[in-house]
C-alpha positions in Angstrom: -77.6 -37.0 -16.9 -78.1 -34.7 -19.9 -74.9 -33.9 -21.9 -73.9 -30.2 -22.3 -73.0 -29.0 -25.8 -69.4 -27.8 -26.0 -69.1 -25.6 -29.0 -68.0 -22.0 -30.0 -70.9 -20.4 -28.1 -69.4 -21.7 -24.8 -66.1 -19.8 -25.3 -66.1 -16.5 -23.4 -63.7 -13.6 -23.5 -63.9 -11.3 -20.5 -62.4 -7.9 -20.3 -59.5 -7.5 -17.8 -61.8 -5.8 -15.2 -64.6 -8.3 -15.7 -62.0 -11.0 -15.1 -60.9 -9.4 -11.9 -64.5 -9.3 -10.6 -65.2 -12.9 -11.8 -62.0 -14.3 -10.2 -60.9 -11.8 -7.4 -58.9 -14.5 -5.6 -56.4 -14.5 -8.4 -55.6 -10.8 -7.8 -56.2 -10.2 -4.1 -56.0 -13.7 -2.6 -59.4 -13.7 -0.9 -62.5 -11.6 -0.3 -63.4 -12.1 3.4 -65.4 -9.7 5.6 -62.6 -7.9 7.4 -62.1 -10.3 10.3 -58.8 -11.6 8.9 -55.7 -9.6 8.4 -55.3 -10.9 4.8 -59.0 -10.2 3.8 -59.4 -8.3 0.5 -60.4 -4.9 1.9 -56.9 -4.6 3.5 -55.2 -5.8 0.3 -57.1 -3.0 -1.6 -55.8 -0.4 0.9 -52.3 -1.9 0.7 -52.3 -1.7 -3.1 -53.2 2.0 -3.1 -50.8 2.9 -0.3 -48.0 0.8 -2.0 -48.1 3.2 -5.0 -47.7 6.2 -2.7 -44.8 4.5 -0.8 -43.1 3.7 -4.2 -43.1 7.5 -4.8 -41.4 8.1 -1.5 -38.8 5.3 -2.3 -37.9 7.1 -5.5 -37.4 10.4 -3.5 -40.8 12.1 -4.0 -43.2 13.0 -1.2 -42.5 12.1 2.4 -46.1 12.4 3.6 -49.1 10.2 2.9 -52.6 11.2 4.2 -55.0 8.4 4.7 -58.6 9.0 5.8 -61.3 6.4 6.4 -64.9 7.1 7.2 -66.8 3.8 7.6 -66.3 2.0 4.3 -64.8 4.8 2.2 -61.0 5.2 2.1 -59.1 8.2 0.8 -55.3 8.1 0.2 -53.4 11.3 -0.8 -49.7 11.4 -1.5 -47.4 14.2 -2.5 -45.3 12.4 -5.1 -45.1 13.3 -8.8 -48.7 12.5 -9.7 -49.7 10.2 -12.5 -49.0 11.8 -15.9 -52.3 13.6 -16.7 -52.9 12.0 -20.1 -52.6 8.5 -18.6 -54.8 8.7 -15.5 -57.6 6.6 -16.8 -55.3 4.0 -18.5 -53.2 3.6 -15.3 -56.2 2.5 -13.2 -58.2 0.6 -15.8 -56.0 -1.1 -18.4 -54.0 -4.2 -17.2 -50.3 -4.2 -17.9 -50.2 -0.4 -18.1 -47.9 1.6 -15.8 -44.5 3.0 -15.2 -43.2 0.1 -13.0 -41.8 -1.8 -16.0 -39.2 1.1 -16.3 -36.2 0.9 -14.1 -35.7 4.7 -14.7 -38.9 5.5 -12.9 -39.4 2.8 -10.3 -36.3 0.6 -9.4 -37.5 -1.2 -6.3 -41.3 -1.4 -6.6 -43.7 -3.9 -5.1 -46.4 -3.5 -7.7 -44.5 -4.9 -10.7 -47.4 -6.4 -12.6 -49.4 -3.3 -13.3 -52.5 -4.9 -11.6 -52.8 -3.3 -8.1 -55.0 -0.2 -8.6 -56.9 -1.9 -11.5 -58.0 -4.5 -9.0 -59.0 -1.8 -6.5 -61.0 -0.1 -9.3 -62.7 -3.3 -10.5 -63.6 -4.4 -6.9 -64.9 -1.0 -5.7 -68.5 0.3 -5.9 -67.0 3.8 -6.0 -63.5 4.6 -7.2 -62.1 8.0 -7.9 -58.5 8.9 -8.9 -57.2 12.5 -9.2 -53.7 13.5 -10.3 -52.3 16.9 -9.5 -49.3 18.1 -11.7 -47.8 21.5 -12.2 -51.0 23.5 -11.4 -53.4 21.1 -13.3 -55.5 18.2 -12.4 -57.2 15.2 -14.1 -59.9 13.3 -12.2 -61.7 10.1 -13.2 -64.6 8.4 -11.4 -65.5 4.7 -11.8 -68.0 2.2 -10.4 -67.1 -1.5 -10.6 -64.4 -0.7 -13.0 -66.7 1.2 -15.4 -65.7 4.8 -16.2 -68.5 7.2 -15.3 -66.9 10.7 -15.8 -63.7 12.6 -16.2 -62.7 16.2 -15.2 -59.7 18.3 -15.9 -58.8 21.9 -14.9 -56.5 24.3 -13.1 -55.6 23.8 -9.4 -53.5 25.2 -6.6 -53.1 21.8 -5.0 -49.6 20.4 -4.5 -48.4 17.7 -6.9 -49.4 14.1 -6.1 -52.2 11.6 -6.5 -55.4 11.0 -4.5 -57.4 7.8 -4.7 -60.9 7.4 -3.0 -62.5 4.0 -3.0 -65.3 1.9 -1.4 -64.9 -1.9 -1.6 -68.0 -3.2 -3.3 -70.5 -4.8 -0.9 -71.8 -6.9 -3.8 -68.5 -8.8 -3.6 -67.4 -8.4 0.0 -70.8 -8.6 1.6 -71.3 -7.2 5.1 -67.7 -6.2 5.8 -66.1 -4.0 8.5 -62.5 -2.7 9.0 -60.5 -3.8 12.0 -58.5 -0.8 13.1 -55.8 -3.0 14.7 -55.0 -4.6 11.3 -54.7 -1.2 9.7 -52.5 0.1 12.5 -50.2 -2.9 12.2 -49.9 -2.4 8.4 -49.1 1.3 8.7 -46.4 0.6 11.3 -44.8 -1.8 8.9 -44.7 0.9 6.2 -43.1 3.3 8.8 -40.5 0.8 9.9 -39.6 0.0 6.4 -39.3 3.5 5.1 -37.4 5.7 7.6 -38.5 9.3 7.3 -41.9 8.5 5.7 -44.8 10.1 7.6 -48.2 8.3 7.3 -51.1 10.2 8.8 -54.2 8.0 9.3 -57.3 9.8 10.6 -55.0 12.2 12.5 -52.7 9.6 14.0 -49.1 9.8 12.7 -47.0 6.8 12.0 -43.3 7.5 11.6 -40.0 5.6 12.4 -36.6 7.1 12.9 -34.6 3.8 13.2 -36.4 1.4 10.9 -36.3 -2.3 11.7 -34.6 -1.5 15.0 -37.8 0.2 16.1 -39.9 -2.8 14.8 -37.9 -5.3 16.9 -37.8 -3.0 19.9 -41.7 -2.8 19.8 -42.0 -6.6 19.4 -39.5 -7.7 22.0 -39.4 -4.8 24.5 -37.6 -5.9 27.6 -37.6 -9.5 26.6 -34.3 -9.1 24.5 -31.3 -10.8 26.0 -28.8 -8.4 24.5 -28.7 -5.1 22.5 -30.5 -5.5 19.2 -28.0 -6.1 16.3 -29.0 -3.6 13.6 -27.5 -3.3 10.1 -28.5 -1.0 7.4 -27.2 -0.9 3.8 -28.4 0.2 0.4 -30.2 -3.1 -0.5 -30.7 -4.7 2.8 -31.5 -3.9 6.4 -31.9 -6.4 9.3 -32.3 -6.4 13.1 -31.8 -9.4 15.4 -31.8 -10.5 19.0 -32.6 -13.5 21.2 -35.3 -13.7 23.8 -35.3 -15.8 27.0 -37.8 -18.6 27.7 -38.9 -18.7 24.1 -39.1 -21.7 21.8 -38.7 -21.6 18.1 -37.7 -18.8 15.8 -39.6 -15.7 14.7 -38.9 -13.6 11.6 -40.5 -10.6 10.0 -39.3 -10.5 6.4 -40.0 -7.9 3.6 -39.2 -7.5 0.0 -39.5 -3.9 -1.5 -41.8 -3.0 1.4 -44.0 -6.2 0.9 -44.4 -8.3 4.1 -43.6 -11.8 2.9 -45.5 -13.8 5.5 -44.4 -17.1 4.2 -40.7 -16.1 4.0 -38.8 -17.2 0.9 -35.2 -17.2 -0.3 -34.3 -13.9 1.5 -35.5 -15.3 4.9 -33.6 -18.6 4.4 -30.4 -16.7 3.5 -30.9 -14.5 6.5 -31.1 -17.6 8.8 -28.0 -19.1 7.1 -26.1 -15.9 7.6 -27.0 -15.8 11.3 -25.7 -19.3 11.8 -22.5 -18.7 9.9 -21.7 -15.4 11.5 -22.2 -16.7 15.1 -20.3 -19.9 14.5 -17.4 -18.0 12.8 -17.1 -15.5 15.6 -17.1 -18.1 18.4 -15.0 -20.6 16.3 -17.7 -23.3 16.9 -19.8 -25.6 14.8 -23.0 -25.3 16.8 -26.2 -27.0 15.4 -28.6 -24.6 13.7 -31.4 -25.1 16.2 -29.0 -24.3 19.1 -27.9 -21.0 17.5 -31.4 -19.9 16.3 -33.7 -21.1 19.2 -35.3 -18.0 20.6 -34.3 -15.7 17.7 -36.5 -12.8 16.8 -35.3 -11.2 13.6 -36.4 -8.8 10.9 -35.0 -8.5 7.4 -35.9 -6.2 4.5 -34.3 -6.4 1.1 -34.7 -4.5 -2.1 -34.8 -6.6 -5.2 -34.9 -5.3 -8.8 -37.0 -8.1 -10.3 -38.7 -9.9 -7.5 -40.4 -13.2 -8.3 -43.2 -14.2 -5.9 -45.1 -17.4 -5.7 -48.5 -15.7 -6.2 -50.0 -12.3 -6.9 -50.4 -11.7 -3.2 -46.6 -11.8 -2.9 -46.3 -13.8 0.4 -43.2 -15.8 -0.6 -40.1 -14.7 -2.5 -38.6 -17.2 -5.0 -35.5 -15.4 -6.4 -32.4 -17.6 -5.9 -29.7 -15.3 -7.2 -29.9 -13.1 -4.0 -29.0 -15.9 -1.6 -25.2 -15.6 -1.7 -24.8 -11.9 -1.1 -27.4 -11.9 1.7 -25.7 -14.8 3.5 -22.3 -13.1 3.2 -23.5 -9.6 4.2 -25.5 -10.9 7.3 -22.5 -13.1 8.4 -20.0 -10.2 8.1 -22.4 -7.8 9.9 -22.9 -10.2 12.8 -19.2 -10.9 13.2 -18.5 -7.2 13.2 -21.1 -6.6 15.9 -19.9 -9.4 18.2 -16.2 -8.3 17.8 -17.1 -4.7 18.9 -19.5 -5.8 21.7 -17.8 -8.3 23.9 -20.4 -8.1 26.7 -23.3 -8.7 24.4 -21.4 -11.5 22.7 -21.1 -13.2 26.1 -24.9 -13.0 26.7 -25.4 -14.6 23.3 -22.8 -17.3 24.0 -24.6 -18.2 27.2 -28.0 -18.4 25.5 -26.6 -20.9 22.9 -25.0 -23.0 25.6 -28.4 -23.1 27.4 -30.1 -24.0 24.2 -27.7 -26.9 23.6 -28.2 -28.2 27.1 -32.0 -28.0 26.8 -31.9 -29.9 23.5 -29.8 -32.7 24.9 -32.2 -32.9 27.9 -35.1 -33.0 25.4 -33.5 -35.7 23.4 -33.2 -37.9 26.4 -36.8 -37.3 27.4 -37.9 -37.9 23.7 -36.3 -41.3 23.7 -38.2 -42.3 26.8 -41.5 -40.9 25.5 -41.2 -42.8 22.3 -40.3 -46.1 23.9 -43.1 -45.9 26.4 -45.7 -44.7 23.9 -44.5 -47.1 21.1 -46.1 -44.8 18.5 -45.5 -45.6 14.9 -45.8 -42.9 12.2 -49.2 -41.1 12.7 -51.1 -43.9 14.4 -52.4 -41.3 16.9 -55.4 -42.0 19.1 -58.2 -39.5 18.8 -57.0 -38.2 15.4 -59.4 -38.5 12.4 -57.0 -37.4 9.6 -57.7 -36.0 6.2 -56.3 -36.9 2.8 -54.4 -33.7 1.9 -51.7 -32.0 4.0 -49.8 -28.8 3.8 -46.9 -28.9 1.4 -47.5 -32.5 0.6 -48.6 -32.5 -3.0 -47.7 -30.4 -6.1 -50.7 -31.7 -8.0 -53.2 -30.5 -5.5 -51.6 -27.3 -4.0 -54.9 -25.6 -3.2 -56.3 -28.5 -1.3 -53.1 -28.8 0.7 -53.1 -25.1 1.6 -56.8 -25.3 2.6 -56.2 -28.3 4.8 -57.2 -27.8 8.5 -57.4 -29.6 11.8 -60.1 -29.0 14.4 -59.0 -29.4 18.1 -62.1 -30.3 19.9 -63.0 -31.3 23.5 -64.6 -34.7 24.0 -66.2 -37.3 21.8 -69.5 -35.5 21.5 -68.1 -32.4 19.8 -65.6 -34.3 17.7 -68.4 -36.7 16.7 -70.5 -33.8 15.3 -67.6 -32.4 13.3 -66.4 -35.9 12.1 -69.8 -36.6 10.6 -70.0 -33.4 8.6 -66.4 -32.6 7.7 -64.8 -32.7 4.3 -62.6 -35.8 4.6 -60.2 -34.5 1.9 -59.1 -31.4 3.8 -60.5 -31.4 7.3 -59.0 -33.4 10.2 -60.3 -33.7 13.8 -58.2 -34.2 17.0 -60.2 -34.9 20.1 -59.0 -33.8 23.5 -60.0 -35.9 26.5 -60.8 -32.8 28.6 -58.7 -30.0 30.0 -55.0 -30.2 29.1 -52.4 -29.1 31.7 -51.5 -25.4 32.1 -48.0 -25.3 30.6 -47.2 -21.7 31.3 -43.7 -21.3 32.6 -42.9 -25.0 32.1 -40.0 -26.5 30.1 -40.6 -28.1 26.7 -39.9 -31.5 28.3 -43.4 -31.3 29.7 -44.7 -32.2 26.2 -42.9 -35.6 26.4 -44.2 -36.4 29.8 -47.8 -35.9 28.8 -49.4 -38.2 26.2 -52.1 -35.7 25.2 -49.6 -32.8 24.6 -47.3 -35.2 22.8 -50.0 -36.7 20.5 -51.2 -33.2 19.6 -47.7 -32.0 18.6 -47.1 -35.1 16.5 -50.5 -34.9 14.9 -49.7 -31.4 13.8 -46.2 -32.3 12.7 -44.5 -29.4 14.6 -42.0 -31.3 16.8 -39.1 -29.9 14.8 -40.6 -26.5 14.0 -43.5 -24.9 12.1 -41.9 -26.0 8.8 -43.3 -29.5 9.4 -46.9 -28.3 10.0 -49.2 -30.7 8.3 -52.3 -28.4 8.1 -52.9 -24.9 6.6 -55.1 -24.0 9.6 -55.1 -25.1 13.2 -58.6 -24.4 14.6 -59.5 -24.5 18.2 -63.2 -25.7 18.4 -64.5 -25.6 21.9 -67.9 -25.2 23.5 -69.2 -21.7 24.2 -69.3 -22.1 28.0 -66.9 -21.4 30.8 -65.2 -24.9 30.5 -64.9 -24.4 26.7 -63.3 -20.9 27.2 -60.9 -22.4 29.8 -59.8 -25.2 27.4 -59.4 -22.5 24.7 -57.1 -20.5 26.9 -55.1 -23.7 27.9 -54.6 -24.5 24.2 -53.5 -21.0 23.3 -51.0 -21.1 26.2 -49.6 -24.4 24.8 -49.0 -22.9 21.4 -47.8 -19.5 22.6 -45.4 -21.2 25.1 -43.8 -23.8 22.8 -44.9 -23.0 19.2 -45.3 -19.3 19.1 -43.9 -19.2 15.5 -47.0 -21.1 14.4 -49.1 -18.2 15.8 -46.8 -15.6 14.2 -47.3 -17.4 10.9 -51.0 -16.8 11.2 -52.0 -20.5 11.3 -53.9 -20.6 14.6 -57.7 -19.8 14.6 -60.7 -20.1 16.9 -63.9 -21.5 15.4 -67.0 -19.3 16.0 -70.2 -21.3 16.1 -73.7 -20.0 16.7 -74.9 -19.5 20.3 -78.6 -19.5 19.4 -81.0 -20.9 16.8 -84.2 -18.9 16.3 -86.9 -20.5 14.2 -90.5 -21.1 13.3 -92.1 -23.4 10.7 -90.9 -21.3 7.8 -87.6 -19.7 8.8 -84.4 -20.5 10.7 -81.8 -18.0 11.8 -78.5 -18.8 13.6 -77.2 -16.1 15.9 -73.7 -15.5 17.2 -74.6 -13.0 19.9 -77.5 -12.0 22.2 -78.0 -8.9 20.2 -78.5 -11.0 17.0 -80.8 -13.3 18.9 -83.0 -10.3 20.0 -83.1 -9.0 16.4 -84.1 -12.4 15.1 -86.9 -13.0 17.7 -88.3 -9.5 16.9 -88.4 -10.3 13.1 -89.6 -14.0 13.3 -93.1 -14.4 14.6 -94.0 -17.3 16.9 -90.3 -18.3 17.1 -88.6 -20.8 19.4 -85.1 -20.1 20.7 -82.5 -22.8 21.3 -79.3 -22.0 23.2 -76.3 -24.1 22.0 -74.0 -24.6 25.0 -71.8 -27.2 23.3 -70.9 -28.3 19.8 -72.3 -31.7 20.5 -75.8 -30.2 21.0 -75.9 -29.1 17.3 -77.4 -31.7 15.0 -74.7 -32.9 12.5 -77.2 -32.1 9.7 -77.2 -28.5 10.7 -73.5 -28.3 11.7 -72.0 -28.8 8.2 -72.7 -25.3 7.2 -70.6 -23.9 10.1 -67.4 -25.6 8.9 -68.1 -25.1 5.2 -67.6 -22.2 2.8 -69.2 -19.7 5.3 -67.1 -20.9 8.3 -66.4 -18.1 10.7 -62.8 -18.1 12.0 -61.2 -15.7 14.4 -57.4 -15.5 13.8 -55.2 -15.6 16.9 -52.7 -12.8 16.5 -50.0 -11.2 18.7 -49.5 -7.4 19.1 -46.0 -8.0 20.3 -43.9 -10.6 22.1 -43.4 -8.5 25.2 -47.1 -7.7 25.6 -48.0 -11.4 24.9 -45.8 -12.7 27.7 -47.2 -10.1 30.2 -50.8 -11.1 29.3 -50.0 -14.9 29.6 -48.3 -14.3 33.0 -51.4 -12.4 34.2 -54.0 -14.9 33.1 -52.1 -18.2 33.2 -49.4 -17.6 35.8 -49.5 -17.8 39.6 -52.6 -16.5 41.3 -51.6 -12.9 42.2 -53.5 -10.3 44.2 -54.0 -8.4 40.9 -55.6 -11.3 39.2 -57.9 -12.1 42.2 -59.0 -8.4 42.3 -59.6 -8.5 38.5 -61.7 -11.7 38.9 -63.8 -10.2 41.7 -64.4 -7.0 39.8 -65.5 -8.9 36.7 -67.7 -11.6 38.3 -71.3 -11.5 37.0 
C-alpha cells in the first residue's frame, strides 16, 4: 500500500459556510430525504421559525406567516426586523447575532449564532429581507454565496422574511411530510400562548398552552382533570391514563423540543414523585407513582447547555432544585384543592402497586423456568456496541440497531450482510400472540415475548434500551404485514414510551428487481417497477415476496448507508388506542364491514 505524504499542503482551512456544507451533520444532525421527523429539511424550517418565535417571546410580533410551495419555504414575521446594516452578516458570518446579549434575547433557543447561517449554506436559493421603519434591505444567496443585495423604501410592516429552498445537491430527492410540519407548528403554538402561526392558510393557535397539548394527546383517556401549572420560567401539565404501561413526557427548553429529555425532565419526574408522596403521606415506589403518567414540561433557561447542536438533551444541573420544588408544591396544591381528583389518582397508584407485585411473582416463575443467564437469548445475533454503553464510541452506540425478523430464512439473509459492530438480529419463530387488551403478565407467560423484551433491555423502561433503533423487518406479503401489526401492538401496549421516543422503525425493502445484462434497478412500488421496465430494454422482473428471497450479496445495500426506514409515530394517545382497538381488538361489525369493503 502506497504511503500518503502528510505535509503542509494537506492542511485545509474552510470558510464557515464551506464547513457547514462539508459537515452538515455537525449543524443539523442529519440530511435525510424528508421521511423522518428529524431530517434536515425540517431542522432548516425550525431554525428559521425559531428566530421569529424569539421575536414573539421578547414581545414583538404575534403573527408568523409560513408559506410552502413544493420545495420553497417562505417565513415572514412581524417582529423588529434585523438591523438593516447587519442583514448579510447575520445570515452568513458564524458567531454573529444578537442572541449573545441578554438585553435583546433573554430566553432564546438559537444561542450559538449558527441557525440561519446553516439554512443559508444548505440552500440552493436563500433570500432574507428585513423591513424597518419604512426601509428594507434584501440579500440573495445560493449555497451560502452572496449573489445580490437591494435596499430601498417600503410600506411593509416591520419584520423579517426568509425564503429558502433546501439544496437538492445535498438532500437529494426529498419531499416534505405535512404531518411532521403540522406537529412542529402545534408545538410552537402550545409553547407560546397567544402566538398565531399561519401555514398555507391554516392557523395554529393555543389559548391554554401545555394544557391544550396534553388534552389533544390524551383526550378521553385521562383518569382525572389535567394538572396545569404556569409560572414565569416554567409551565407543566400532567395526568395519568388507564391501561397504559410506562411513562410519557413532552419536554421543552426555550421552545426547543428536547426529545431525549435531560435535567429538566428528570427534575420534573422527581417533583411528581415528591409531591404525590407528600400529599398522601406515603413512600410509594417511583414506578408505582409514575406508571401511566403523561406529562409535558417547558422551562426557560438563560444559558441552556445542550449535548449537541441539534439540542435534543439539556445538560444544565443548576436548574434541578428549583424545578423539583416548584413541581412538588404545585402538585400538593392541586391535590389539596381537588379531593375527588386526588382520590382517582390514589386508586391508580394502588392499582399500579398491585400490578407490580403480581408482575414480580410472575417474573420469578418465568426466570426460574426459563433459566436464562444474562443475554444468552436464543435467536439473538448480537452486535458489539449498544446504546449508552461506551463513552469512547458514542456514535457507534447511538447508531446501533436491532432487526426483528420472521423466521430463519429472513434472519439468515440479514445476518450474512449486517455490520456486526452495530447491527443485531432477533429472529421470531412466526406470528407472536396478539397482546391487545392483555396484562403485562402475558410477557412472562410467553417465551418469545419475554426473550424479545430482554434482548431489547426494556424490562424496566425505555432507559435500558440497548439499541438506538428497533427495526421491524418482515416480508412484504399478508403474513408479513400481520406480523408487523402484531409487533406494533406489542410495543404500543407495553412499551409505548419506546415509540414516543422515536426508536421504532419499519424496514422498507424492494418489492421488485428490474434488470438486463447492463443495468439493475430495485423498485419499492408498482409505479417504480412500471417506470423501470419502460426505461430498461429487454428487462426481466423479479418479485421479492420475502426477505429470504433476496440474495445476501444484493441485500447488504438495503441495510447499509441508503437503508430506507419508516418511523413509527403516534398522532396522539387517544387516537392510537382507538386505532388499535379497531384493528387488533374483538371482531366487531364495523371491522367486518371495513374488511369486506376493502377486499381486493
